[in-house]
N, C-alpha and C positions, 0 to 999 in steps of 0.2 A: 203641703204647707198650709193648706187652707185651715186645718184645725190645729195648728201648732200652738195657739194661744191658750193658756189656761184660764182665760177670763170667760170664754163661751160656755163650757159646761155648767158653771153655777147658774147660768140664766135658764137652764132647762126647766127647773121647778116653776119659773114664772109661766111657762106654757102649759105645764101639767096641772098646775094648780091655780087657774085663773081667779078663783074665789079668794085666794090669799091677798091681803090688802097691803102688806109690807114687805119690801125686799131691800137689802142694803148689800151692795157690792162694792168692796175696796180693791182697787188694782194698783199694785206697787211695780212701777216700771224699773228697768235697769238702765235707763238713760237713753236718750234718742241720738241716733248717730248724725253727724253733720259733716263727716269727712267727704271732701269732694273727690270725684274721679276725673281728673283732667283728661279731656279728649286726646290731647298730643301724647300722652302716656299710654292710654287705653287702646287706641285705634289699632295697633299690632299685636295686642295681647291674644293669645291663643286660649284654649280651654283651660290649661293648667294655671295660667296667670289670672283668670277670671274666677277661679274656685273660692278663694277666700272673700273677695269684694262682693261677689254675687250672693253669698250667704247673708252678709250684712245688709244688703239691699232687700232681699226677701224677708228677713226677720223683722227689720225696722218697719217696713211697709205694711206687713201683716199685723204688727203691734198697732199702728196707726189706724188701719182699717177696723180692726176689732174694737179698739176704743171708740171710735165713732159709731159703730153699729150698736154697741152695748149702751152708749149714751142715749141713742135714738129710743132703744127699747125701754131702759130703766129711768132715763131722765135724771131727776134730782137725786134718785137713790143710788147712782154710780158715782164713785169718788175715784179719780184717777190721779195718782201721784207719779210724776215723771220729770225729768229735767234734761235739757240739752247737755251733751258732753262737750261741746265746743267743736271747733274745727280740727286743729292740729296742734299738739302740744309744742312742737318746734316754734310756732308763731304766735301762740296764745298761752300765756302763763296759767290760765285758769282752765284750759282744756285738759280733758283726760284722754290718754291713749287707750282706745277700747279694744286693742288687741287682746285676745283670750289668754295669751300667756305673759302679759306685762305685770308682774307682781312686785315691781321694783319699789323701793321705799318712796321715792318721788311720785310714782303714779298713785300708790295707796294714799298719800297725803291729799293728792288732787282729788281722789274719789271721796275722801272724808270732807274736803271743803265743798265738794258738789252736794254731798248729803246734807251739810249744815245749810247751805244756800236753798235747798229744797224745802228743809223744815221751816226755815225762817220765811221764805217766800210764800209758802202755803200753810202759814200757822193758822190762819182763820178756818181754811178748810179742814185742816187737821183737828182742830177744836170742835168742829161741827161733827166729824165721825165719832170723836170721843163722846160728844154729848149724846149721839144716837145710840151708841153702844151701852151708855148708862142707863138709858131708858128701860122701864120695866117691859119684859117681853110678853107677859101675859098677866091676866087678872087671876089671882088665886080662886078656885072653885070652878073656873070656866074650862080647865084643861081636860 
């Protein structure tokens, strides 16, 4: 699980080429999980019942840790775009069901609303990335 995140490998050139002055890393998240695991339900679970919840815990924790580490390494050159999926769709009309197999029309609409909220909430940051990508990458004659 340590190397599960696809964000770490693009950082390798930063170490291999310390003379390079500019790096830009854009990391697109799939939504952070917020679904609680109530003790009263989980206290008697065996290995089989923990299989799916533990994957969510490991994947989400790994993404958070990796994002922090990369931000420490690259600073302002790291752009992370992610959004909370909410707690549970039964209680929150804006929450997304993060189960891998929920492709229901209702859940797809919820995901689309989350994507819109992410784009609107991070519009300034998104414009900053676009601005960085539009900058010339090298001066002709120096390559």
